[in-house]
C-alpha positions in Angstrom: 22.2 -5.2 19.6 20.5 -5.4 23.0 17.2 -7.5 23.0 15.3 -4.4 24.4 16.7 -2.2 21.6 15.6 -4.9 19.0 12.1 -4.8 20.6 12.0 -1.0 20.4 13.2 -0.9 16.8 10.7 -3.5 15.7 7.8 -2.0 17.5 7.1 -4.5 20.2 7.9 -2.4 23.2 4.6 -1.2 25.1 5.3 -1.0 29.0 8.1 -2.2 31.2 9.1 -2.0 34.9 12.6 -0.9 36.0 13.8 -0.4 32.5 17.4 0.5 33.3 17.7 -2.5 35.7 16.2 -4.8 33.1 18.6 -3.6 30.6 21.4 -4.8 32.9 19.6 -8.0 33.7 19.3 -9.0 30.1 23.1 -8.6 29.5 23.3 -12.2 30.9 21.1 -15.1 30.1 17.8 -14.7 31.8 14.9 -17.1 32.2 11.5 -15.6 31.3 8.0 -16.7 30.6 4.8 -16.0 28.7 1.5 -17.5 29.7 -1.1 -18.9 27.4 -4.6 -19.9 28.7 -5.8 -23.0 26.8 -9.4 -21.8 26.2 -9.1 -23.4 22.6 -7.1 -26.2 21.0 -5.4 -23.6 18.9 -3.5 -20.5 19.2 -4.6 -17.4 16.9 -2.8 -14.5 15.5 -3.3 -12.5 18.7 -0.9 -14.9 20.5 1.6 -14.5 17.7 3.2 -11.1 18.9 4.4 -12.7 22.3 5.5 -15.9 20.5 7.7 -14.0 18.1 9.0 -12.1 21.0 9.8 -15.2 22.8 11.8 -16.3 19.7 13.7 -13.1 19.5 14.5 -13.5 23.3 15.7 -17.0 22.7 17.9 -16.0 19.8 19.6 -13.3 22.1 20.5 -16.1 24.5 17.7 -16.1 27.0 15.6 -19.2 28.3 11.8 -19.1 27.4 9.1 -20.8 29.5 5.9 -21.3 27.7 3.4 -21.5 30.5 0.2 -23.3 29.8 -2.7 -22.2 32.0 -4.3 -25.5 32.7 -5.1 -24.2 36.2 -6.0 -20.6 35.6 -8.2 -21.6 32.5 -10.6 -23.2 35.1 -11.2 -19.7 36.4 -10.9 -17.6 33.2 -9.3 -14.3 32.7 -11.7 -11.4 32.8 -9.5 -9.1 30.9 -11.1 -7.5 27.9 -14.5 -9.5 28.7 -18.0 -8.0 29.5 -19.3 -11.4 30.6 -18.1 -14.5 32.6 -16.1 -16.7 30.5 -17.4 -20.3 29.8 -16.0 -22.7 32.4 -14.0 -25.4 30.8 -13.9 -29.1 32.0 -10.5 -30.5 32.9 -10.7 -32.9 30.0 -11.3 -30.1 27.6 -8.4 -28.1 29.0 -5.9 -31.1 28.7 -7.0 -31.6 25.1 -6.4 -27.9 24.5 -3.0 -27.8 26.2 -1.9 -30.8 23.9 -2.9 -29.0 20.7 -1.1 -25.7 21.8 2.1 -27.5 22.8 2.5 -28.9 19.2 2.1 -25.5 17.8 4.7 -23.9 20.2 7.3 -26.2 18.9 7.2 -24.7 15.4 8.6 -21.4 16.9 10.9 -22.3 19.9 13.8 -24.6 20.4 12.8 -27.0 23.1 16.1 -29.0 23.1 18.1 -29.9 26.1 18.6 -26.9 28.2 16.6 -24.7 25.8 12.8 -23.7 26.1 10.4 -25.6 28.3 6.7 -25.9 28.5 5.1 -26.2 32.0 1.4 -26.3 33.1 0.3 -24.2 36.0 -2.3 -26.9 36.9 0.8 -28.8 38.3 0.8 -26.3 41.3 -2.6 -24.3 41.4 -4.8 -27.4 41.6 -2.9 -28.6 44.7 -3.1 -25.4 46.6 -4.9 -25.2 50.0 -7.2 -22.2 49.8 -6.6 -20.9 53.3 -2.9 -21.4 53.1 -2.9 -19.6 49.6 -4.8 -16.6 51.2 -2.4 -16.5 54.0 0.7 -16.7 51.9 -0.4 -14.8 48.8 -3.6 -12.8 49.6 -1.8 -10.6 52.1 0.1 -9.0 49.2 -2.7 -7.8 47.2 -4.7 -4.5 47.9 -8.3 -4.9 46.8 -8.4 -1.0 46.3 -5.5 -1.3 43.7 -7.1 -4.4 42.0 -10.2 -2.6 41.6 -8.4 0.2 39.7 -6.8 -2.4 37.2 -7.9 -2.2 33.6 -8.7 -5.7 33.4 -11.5 -5.5 35.9 -13.0 -2.1 34.9 -15.3 -3.5 32.1 -16.6 -6.0 34.4 -17.5 -3.9 37.2 -20.2 -2.4 35.3 -22.1 -5.6 34.8 -20.8 -7.4 37.8 -17.5 -9.1 38.6 -17.7 -12.4 40.3 -15.4 -13.3 43.2 -14.6 -16.3 41.3 -12.9 -14.2 38.5 -11.4 -11.8 41.1 -9.1 -14.5 42.0 -7.5 -14.6 38.8 -5.0 -11.8 39.4 -3.7 -13.7 42.4 -3.4 -17.0 40.6 -1.4 -15.3 37.7 0.8 -13.6 40.3 1.5 -16.8 42.0 2.5 -18.3 38.7 5.4 -15.9 38.5 6.4 -16.6 42.0 6.3 -20.5 41.4 8.3 -20.0 38.3 10.9 -18.0 40.2 11.2 -20.6 42.7 11.4 -23.6 40.4 13.4 -22.1 37.5 14.8 -18.8 38.6 12.6 -16.9 36.2 13.0 -13.1 36.4 10.7 -11.7 33.6 7.1 -12.1 32.4 6.3 -11.1 28.9 2.8 -10.6 27.4 0.4 -8.6 25.5 -0.4 -5.1 26.8 -3.9 -6.1 27.6 -2.4 -8.2 30.5 -0.4 -5.3 32.0 -2.2 -5.3 35.4 -1.7 -9.1 35.8 1.8 -9.1 34.7 2.7 -6.3 37.0 1.0 -8.0 39.9 3.2 -11.1 39.5 6.4 -9.0 39.2 5.5 -7.1 42.3 4.7 -10.2 44.2 8.2 -11.8 43.7 9.9 -8.5 44.5 7.9 -8.0 47.8 7.7 -11.6 49.0 11.2 -12.8 47.8 13.1 -9.6 47.9 14.5 -10.5 44.6 14.5 -8.8 41.0 11.5 -9.5 39.0 10.3 -7.6 35.8 7.2 -7.1 33.8 7.4 -6.3 29.9 4.4 -6.1 27.6 4.2 -6.0 23.9 1.9 -3.9 21.7 -1.2 -5.6 20.5 -1.6 -6.2 16.9 -3.9 -3.5 15.7 -5.0 -1.9 12.5 -4.3 1.8 11.8 -7.8 2.7 13.2 -7.2 0.9 16.5 -9.1 -2.3 15.9 -7.6 -5.8 16.7 -6.3 -7.4 13.6 -7.0 -11.1 12.8 -10.7 -11.0 12.4 -12.2 -12.8 9.5 -15.6 -13.9 8.2 -15.2 -17.3 10.1 -13.9 -15.5 13.2 -10.3 -15.5 14.6 -7.3 -16.1 12.2 -6.1 -19.3 13.7 -2.7 -20.9 13.6 -4.2 -24.4 13.1 -4.5 -25.1 9.3 -7.9 -27.0 10.0 -9.3 -23.8 11.4 -7.8 -21.4 8.9 -6.2 -22.8 5.8 -2.7 -21.6 4.7 -4.2 -20.0 1.7 -6.7 -18.1 3.9 -4.0 -17.1 6.2 -1.8 -16.0 3.3 -4.7 -13.9 1.8 -5.4 -12.2 5.0 -1.8 -10.7 5.1 -1.8 -10.3 1.3 -4.8 -7.9 1.7 -3.8 -5.9 5.0 -4.2 -2.1 4.5 -1.1 -0.3 3.0 -0.5 1.6 6.1 0.0 -1.6 8.3 2.4 -3.3 6.0 5.6 -2.0 7.6 4.3 -2.6 11.1 3.4 -6.3 10.4 6.7 -6.9 8.6 8.7 -5.7 11.7 6.4 -7.4 14.2 5.6 -10.7 12.5 8.7 -11.7 10.5 12.4 -11.9 11.1 13.3 -10.0 8.1 16.3 -7.5 8.7 14.9 -4.0 9.5 16.6 -2.5 6.5 14.5 -4.6 4.3 11.4 -4.0 6.4 11.9 -0.2 5.9 12.6 -0.7 2.3 9.5 -2.6 1.6 7.4 -0.2 3.8 8.6 2.7 1.9 7.1 1.3 -1.3 3.9 3.2 -2.7 1.1 2.6 -5.1 1.4 -0.6 -7.0 4.9 -1.3 -5.5 3.2 -1.8 -2.1 2.0 -5.1 -3.6 5.5 -6.5 -3.6 5.7 -5.8 0.1 2.3 -7.4 0.7 3.4 -10.7 -1.1 6.6 -10.8 1.0 4.7 -10.3 4.2 2.2 -12.9 3.3 4.7 -15.5 2.3 7.0 -14.8 5.3 4.3 -15.1 8.0 2.7 -18.1 6.4 6.1 -19.8 6.0 6.9 -19.3 9.7 3.4 -20.7 10.8 2.8 -23.4 8.2 6.3 -24.1 6.6 7.8 -23.0 3.4 6.0 -25.6 1.3 2.4 -24.6 2.3 3.5 -20.9 1.9 4.5 -21.7 -1.5 1.3 -23.5 -2.4 -0.8 -20.5 -1.0 1.2 -18.0 -3.1 0.9 -20.1 -6.3 -2.9 -20.4 -5.6 -3.2 -16.7 -5.3 -1.1 -16.0 -8.4 -3.2 -18.3 -10.4 -6.5 -16.7 -9.2 -5.4 -13.2 -9.6 -3.1 -13.7 -12.5 -5.4 -15.6 -14.8 -3.5 -18.8 -14.6 -4.8 -22.3 -14.1 -6.6 -23.1 -10.9 -4.0 -24.8 -8.7 -2.7 -24.7 -5.2 -4.4 -24.6 -1.8 -7.6 -22.6 -2.6 -10.0 -23.2 0.3 -12.5 -26.0 -0.7 -15.8 -27.3 0.5 -16.9 -30.8 -0.9 -20.6 -31.5 -0.7 -22.4 -34.8 -1.5 -25.1 -34.6 -4.2 -27.6 -35.5 -1.5 -26.5 -32.4 0.5 -26.8 -30.3 -2.5 -30.2 -31.5 -3.4 -31.4 -30.9 0.2 -30.7 -27.2 0.1 -28.9 -25.7 -3.1 -29.7 -22.0 -2.4 -26.6 -19.9 -2.9 -27.0 -18.2 0.4 -27.0 -21.6 2.1 -23.9 -22.6 0.2 -22.1 -19.4 1.1 -22.8 -20.0 4.8 -21.7 -23.8 4.5 -18.3 -22.6 2.9 -17.8 -20.2 5.7 -18.0 -17.2 3.3 -20.7 -15.8 5.5 -21.6 -16.4 9.2 -25.3 -17.2 8.3 -27.9 -17.4 5.6 -29.0 -13.9 6.6 -25.4 -12.5 6.4 -25.1 -14.2 3.0 -28.4 -12.4 1.8 -26.9 -9.1 2.7 -23.8 -9.9 0.7 -25.8 -10.7 -2.2 -27.9 -7.6 -1.8 -24.7 -5.5 -1.7 -23.5 -7.1 -5.1 -20.6 -8.7 -3.3 -21.0 -12.1 -4.5 -19.8 -13.9 -7.8 -20.2 -17.5 -9.0 -17.7 -18.5 -11.8 -17.0 -14.7 -12.2 -20.6 -13.9 -12.7 -22.1 -11.3 -10.3 -25.2 -12.7 -8.6 -27.9 -10.3 -7.6 -30.8 -12.6 -6.9 -31.0 -13.6 -3.2 -33.1 -16.7 -4.2 -30.4 -17.9 -6.7 -29.8 -21.7 -6.6 -26.8 -23.8 -7.8 -27.8 -26.8 -9.8 -25.6 -29.9 -10.0 -24.8 -29.3 -13.6 -23.3 -26.0 -12.8 -20.5 -27.5 -10.7 -17.6 -28.5 -12.9 -15.4 -31.5 -12.1 -12.6 -29.3 -10.9 -15.0 -27.1 -8.7 -17.1 -24.1 -8.9 -15.4 -20.9 -7.8 -17.5 -18.7 -5.3 -16.2 -15.1 -4.7 -17.1 -12.6 -2.0 -15.8 -9.1 -2.7 -12.6 -8.8 -4.8 -10.3 -11.0 -2.9 -12.0 -13.9 -1.0 -12.3 -17.1 -3.2 -13.7 -20.6 -2.3 -14.0 -23.7 -4.4 -17.1 -25.8 -4.1 -17.0 -29.4 -5.3 -19.2 -32.5 -5.4 -17.9 -35.8 -3.9 
């Protein structure tokens, strides 16, 4: 099956330029790229769709370039932002790039002649500004740029000229990758359409060569909200930020209506199996959710960690012994004595963003300690209440956390 047909069947396809021409281009091995701005030292689930798309492309015989935005991160992408992004230091950016590189290697083959990782700092930080404007700026219309979706939100509060350069820099990335590696296609999330389109257009206009833009759908819930938000914030791929158990539980608890879509987008299961699992109803949909959670966790954290997370979930919800990778926070006795209020402990364990948020959870009857519902916002946890193997805190029906003393 042609890779574009795979994308359509699995639900990746959002927007594309010159579709018929791209079909022909991808009948032969083609170099393509996806950009990742290193604003943090870990990727999150929002990056996962383009990563899986890259893996599908590589399996179809095409060559991926993972472009680390060491240069563009020093400006910051205004897309989807209502305020200026925090400016990162070069040292922070280098640290973040190193962390992301390690994660990318789980998904792509970086062997000889295979996928490569490059950093746009290698060319962007060496540019002469006047030369850049003369060579690149003449191909960008300010009128067209102001209509781009990525700038509309910022225009209401004020778009700095600093950020206005971002589209030119990302477009220049495509031109540089074409010149260095013969890159013909940029993939990315659909929220990047304007920037990706600008790069493909720059290559076509300046080099008179074929260049294409293709965006993937964003990972959204049935009501149009971005998936991957937790109490702690984003759903990270780094196990130090989001444990494999927390990761597993997130997908174990997705809405029934999102299961088939997630199976198609986030796993490599054959589509016949995806459709079978997606067709299950009532209690049967839990089988599909367990498969989804295991497969995604396995791809990101490995089969062993996925198995531990699955075992932990089965123990908690099946009445078995407490084993596996249940998220755990260990406090010293001194820390407990300093403040043993339940609301403080909920916040320290990441079950609430703050003590105020924890109070609201208690007031909503959403908190249990050792399976006992807590309704007193001033409740405290004494040292003798914490068993040797830990005290189980629960928020809602499905979020568990173990508190231990060290």
